[in-house]
C-alpha positions in Angstrom: 244.5 280.3 36.7 247.5 278.9 38.7 249.6 281.6 37.1 247.2 284.4 38.1 247.2 283.0 41.7 251.1 282.8 41.7 251.2 286.5 40.6 248.8 287.6 43.2 250.7 285.9 45.8 253.9 287.7 45.0 252.5 291.0 46.2 251.5 291.7 49.9 249.6 294.4 51.7 250.2 294.4 55.5 252.1 291.1 55.0 249.0 289.6 53.6 249.0 288.4 49.9 246.6 290.0 47.3 245.1 286.4 46.6 244.1 286.3 50.4 242.6 289.6 50.2 240.7 288.9 47.1 239.4 285.6 48.5 238.4 287.3 51.8 236.4 289.9 49.8 234.7 287.3 47.8 233.7 285.4 51.0 232.5 288.4 52.7 230.6 289.5 49.6 229.0 285.8 49.4 227.9 286.3 53.1 226.1 289.4 52.3 224.4 287.8 49.3 223.6 284.7 51.3 222.1 286.8 54.2 219.8 288.7 51.8 218.6 285.4 50.0 218.1 283.9 53.6 215.9 286.7 54.7 214.0 286.5 51.4 213.5 282.9 51.9 212.1 283.4 55.4 209.7 286.1 53.9 208.5 283.5 51.4 207.9 280.8 53.8 206.1 283.0 56.2 204.0 284.7 53.5 203.1 281.8 51.2 203.4 278.6 53.3 203.2 279.3 57.1 200.2 281.8 57.0 198.2 279.2 55.1 198.5 276.6 57.9 195.8 276.3 60.6 198.3 276.9 63.5 200.4 280.0 64.2 203.2 278.3 65.7 205.1 277.8 62.5 204.7 281.7 61.9 206.1 282.5 65.2 209.0 280.1 64.9 209.9 281.5 61.4 209.5 285.2 62.5 211.6 284.6 65.7 214.5 283.1 63.6 214.5 285.3 60.6 216.8 288.2 61.8 219.1 286.0 64.2 219.7 283.6 61.3 220.7 286.5 59.2 223.1 287.9 61.6 224.5 284.4 62.5 225.2 283.9 58.8 226.9 287.3 58.7 229.0 286.4 61.8 230.1 283.2 60.2 231.2 285.1 57.1 233.2 287.6 59.1 235.0 285.0 61.1 235.7 283.0 57.9 237.2 286.2 56.2 239.5 286.8 59.1 240.8 283.2 59.1 241.1 283.4 55.3 243.3 286.5 55.7 245.4 285.0 58.5 247.0 288.4 59.5 250.5 287.9 61.2 250.5 288.3 65.0 253.0 291.0 64.8 250.8 293.2 62.4 247.3 292.2 63.7 247.3 290.3 66.9 243.5 290.2 66.9 242.7 286.5 65.5 242.4 284.9 68.9 240.4 287.8 70.4 238.0 287.8 67.3 237.6 284.1 67.8 236.6 284.8 71.5 234.2 287.5 70.5 232.8 285.3 67.8 231.8 282.7 70.4 230.2 285.3 72.7 228.3 286.8 69.7 226.9 283.5 68.5 225.8 282.9 72.2 224.2 286.3 72.2 222.5 285.6 68.8 221.1 282.3 70.1 219.9 284.0 73.2 218.2 286.7 70.9 216.5 284.0 69.0 215.0 282.2 72.1 214.0 285.7 73.4 212.2 286.5 70.3 210.6 282.9 70.3 209.4 283.4 73.8 207.7 286.8 72.9 206.1 285.2 69.9 204.7 282.4 71.9 203.6 284.7 74.8 201.7 286.9 72.2 200.2 283.8 70.6 199.1 282.1 73.9 197.9 285.6 75.2 195.6 285.9 72.2 194.1 282.5 72.9 193.8 283.3 76.7 191.7 286.4 75.9 189.2 284.3 74.2 188.6 282.2 77.5 186.3 283.1 80.3 189.0 282.6 82.9 191.3 285.5 83.9 194.0 283.3 85.4 195.5 282.4 82.0 195.7 286.0 80.9 197.9 286.6 84.1 199.8 283.4 83.8 201.1 283.6 80.2 203.1 287.0 80.9 204.3 285.5 84.2 205.8 282.5 82.5 207.3 284.6 79.7 209.2 286.8 82.3 210.2 283.7 84.3 211.7 282.3 81.1 213.4 285.3 80.0 215.2 285.6 83.4 216.2 282.1 83.2 217.5 282.7 79.6 219.5 285.5 80.7 221.1 283.8 83.7 221.9 280.8 81.5 223.5 283.1 78.8 225.6 284.9 81.3 226.9 281.6 82.9 227.7 280.2 79.4 229.5 283.4 78.4 231.6 283.3 81.5 232.4 279.7 80.9 233.5 280.4 77.5 235.6 283.3 78.6 237.7 280.9 80.9 236.0 282.0 84.3 235.2 279.2 86.8 231.4 279.2 87.3 231.3 276.4 89.8 231.5 278.5 92.8 228.8 280.8 91.5 226.4 277.9 90.6 227.0 276.4 94.2 226.0 279.7 95.7 223.0 280.1 93.5 222.1 276.5 94.6 222.4 277.0 98.3 220.5 280.3 97.9 217.8 278.7 95.7 217.3 276.0 98.3 216.7 278.6 101.0 214.3 280.6 98.9 212.5 277.5 97.9 212.1 276.2 101.7 210.8 279.8 102.8 208.4 280.0 99.9 207.5 276.5 99.4 203.7 277.0 100.1 203.8 279.8 97.7 205.5 278.0 94.9 203.2 275.0 95.5 200.2 277.2 95.0 201.6 278.7 91.9 202.1 275.3 90.4 198.6 274.3 91.5 197.2 277.3 89.6 199.2 276.1 86.5 197.8 272.7 87.0 194.2 274.1 87.0 195.0 276.2 84.0 196.3 273.1 82.2 193.7 270.6 83.3 190.7 273.2 83.1 188.3 271.4 85.7 186.3 274.5 85.9 186.0 278.2 84.8 185.0 281.3 86.5 181.1 281.1 87.2 181.0 277.2 87.3 179.1 275.5 89.9 181.4 272.9 91.6 181.1 270.3 94.3 184.0 268.6 96.4 183.9 266.6 99.6 184.4 269.9 101.6 182.4 272.4 99.9 180.0 273.5 97.3 179.5 276.7 95.4 180.2 279.0 92.4 183.7 279.9 91.3 184.1 283.5 91.7 187.9 284.1 91.1 191.0 282.0 90.3 194.1 283.7 91.4 197.8 282.5 91.6 197.6 281.6 95.2 194.0 280.7 96.0 190.5 280.3 94.3 187.5 282.0 95.7 184.3 280.0 96.0 180.9 281.7 96.8 178.8 279.1 98.6 175.0 279.0 98.3 174.9 280.4 101.9 176.5 283.5 100.2 179.8 282.9 102.4 183.2 283.1 100.4 185.6 280.3 100.8 189.4 280.8 99.8 191.0 277.4 98.8 194.7 277.2 98.3 195.3 276.3 94.7 197.8 273.5 95.7 195.0 271.8 97.8 192.2 272.4 95.1 194.4 270.8 92.5 194.5 267.5 94.2 190.8 267.3 95.2 188.1 265.4 93.4 186.0 268.1 91.7 182.4 267.6 90.4 181.7 270.4 87.9 177.9 270.6 88.0 177.9 273.2 85.1 179.9 271.0 82.7 176.9 268.9 82.0 174.7 270.0 78.9 171.4 268.9 80.4 169.8 268.5 83.7 168.2 265.2 85.1 164.9 264.7 86.4 164.2 261.6 88.3 160.9 261.1 90.0 158.1 258.7 90.9 154.2 259.0 90.7 152.2 256.9 93.0 148.6 255.9 92.0 146.2 254.3 94.2 145.4 250.6 94.0 141.9 251.3 92.6 143.7 252.0 89.3 142.8 249.5 86.6 145.3 248.2 83.9 143.5 250.2 81.3 143.8 253.3 83.2 147.7 252.6 83.9 148.3 252.1 80.3 146.5 255.3 79.4 148.5 257.1 82.2 151.8 255.8 81.0 151.1 256.7 77.3 149.7 260.2 78.2 153.0 260.9 80.2 155.2 259.7 77.4 153.1 262.1 75.0 153.6 264.9 77.4 157.4 264.4 77.5 157.7 263.9 73.7 155.8 267.1 72.9 157.4 269.4 75.4 160.0 271.7 73.9 162.0 272.0 77.1 162.6 268.2 77.4 165.5 266.6 75.9 164.5 263.9 73.5 167.7 261.8 73.6 166.8 259.7 76.4 163.6 259.4 78.6 161.8 256.6 80.4 158.2 256.2 81.8 157.6 252.7 83.3 155.3 251.2 85.8 157.9 249.4 87.8 156.7 248.7 91.4 154.0 247.5 93.6 154.7 249.7 96.7 152.9 249.4 100.0 150.4 252.0 99.4 150.8 252.8 95.6 151.2 251.7 92.2 154.5 253.5 91.2 155.3 255.0 87.8 159.0 255.8 87.4 159.8 259.0 85.3 163.3 259.6 83.9 164.3 262.4 81.7 166.5 265.5 81.1 165.6 269.2 80.6 167.2 270.6 77.5 168.5 273.5 79.3 170.9 273.2 82.2 170.0 276.8 83.6 168.5 276.3 86.9 165.5 278.6 86.5 164.7 277.1 83.2 165.1 273.4 84.5 162.6 274.2 87.2 160.1 275.8 84.8 160.3 272.6 82.6 159.7 270.4 85.8 156.7 272.6 86.8 155.0 272.6 83.3 155.6 268.9 82.9 154.1 268.2 86.4 151.0 270.3 85.8 150.4 268.5 82.6 150.7 265.2 84.4 148.3 266.4 87.0 145.7 267.5 84.3 146.2 264.2 82.6 145.5 262.0 85.7 142.5 264.2 86.6 141.1 263.6 83.2 141.5 259.8 83.5 139.8 259.9 87.0 143.1 258.6 88.6 144.2 259.6 92.2 147.4 260.1 93.7 148.3 257.6 96.5 149.7 258.4 99.8 150.6 256.2 102.9 147.4 254.7 104.2 146.4 251.8 106.7 143.5 249.6 106.9 142.3 248.3 110.3 140.3 245.1 110.7 138.0 244.5 113.8 137.0 240.9 114.7 134.5 239.8 117.3 134.6 236.4 118.7 133.0 234.0 116.2 132.5 236.5 113.7 134.3 237.3 110.5 136.9 240.1 110.5 135.2 243.5 109.5 137.3 246.1 107.8 136.9 249.5 109.1 137.1 252.5 106.7 140.7 252.9 105.6 142.5 255.8 107.5 144.9 257.7 105.4 147.6 260.0 106.6 149.8 262.3 104.6 153.6 261.5 104.6 155.7 264.0 106.6 
């Protein structure tokens, strides 16, 4: 073997020995084969492994890195081939130039990989955004993708310029001063954009939700980049800056799965204990049998002796959170309670007052009680 190598080293082409030419060809051929094998491996990983997982993020990563990885391997093979040949400067004064080109090409390949990754992630999150009710995320995903691409290109240009020997400190300083000026001029707009991002991430509400804050109450009509539109129950339209809305305490009324009913029923003091037990048992039976009442939690208790009534406390939830259906359940339950109390011979109590008259030397005589309805 050493004899063959010594013999190949005796002959030269363009001042490069045949041994180096042969080794360079072998390295270049191995690079081509390795590139084909790498691409086949990526196809196998994507087809047999990544697509079987629940998440699509691994598919996005593999598909984004497939072609850049192949070209990077080919670039390494070409540079290695040039260094194996080691052409003399007087014949091929290009080794230094090719090294510089190789650095720039590797930066561009890395930029290409990140670009493809941004496109893949944008497609993935756009597909998820289309399944939501809010239109904000459908607009926000392309906006973020374009911003990342602009930042990527600027970074790649600066890195390439630095590697080519140019001083970029002055350029960075100029960009910093310009960026500060722009940020100061558009600080409110930037704050609102970040506020919209926070609303998208936290998802305190969606379009169509009924929300309540310390300042307003209404239905979310539209969520934009700068502000959110709230339609109040007086049919006025409120535009709230997203930076302000993101820092508010928001009560999402529609986030509940059921609606609460909390009420009292007052019976007259002529009600006997037996009648009270029958009334409580009857109301419990009404709530248990009504299809619109949530059965997870409900209370019917005789809890207070009020001034003018024996008070029964009712606490239950409607199975539907829709306002009209909730009112329908309340109406039907109230009607059945009225019919129950009427069948038991019970009367609803209301504020009343008994006046006593006393003559000198006589016992006080009660005057017929006078009742008045509460305003």
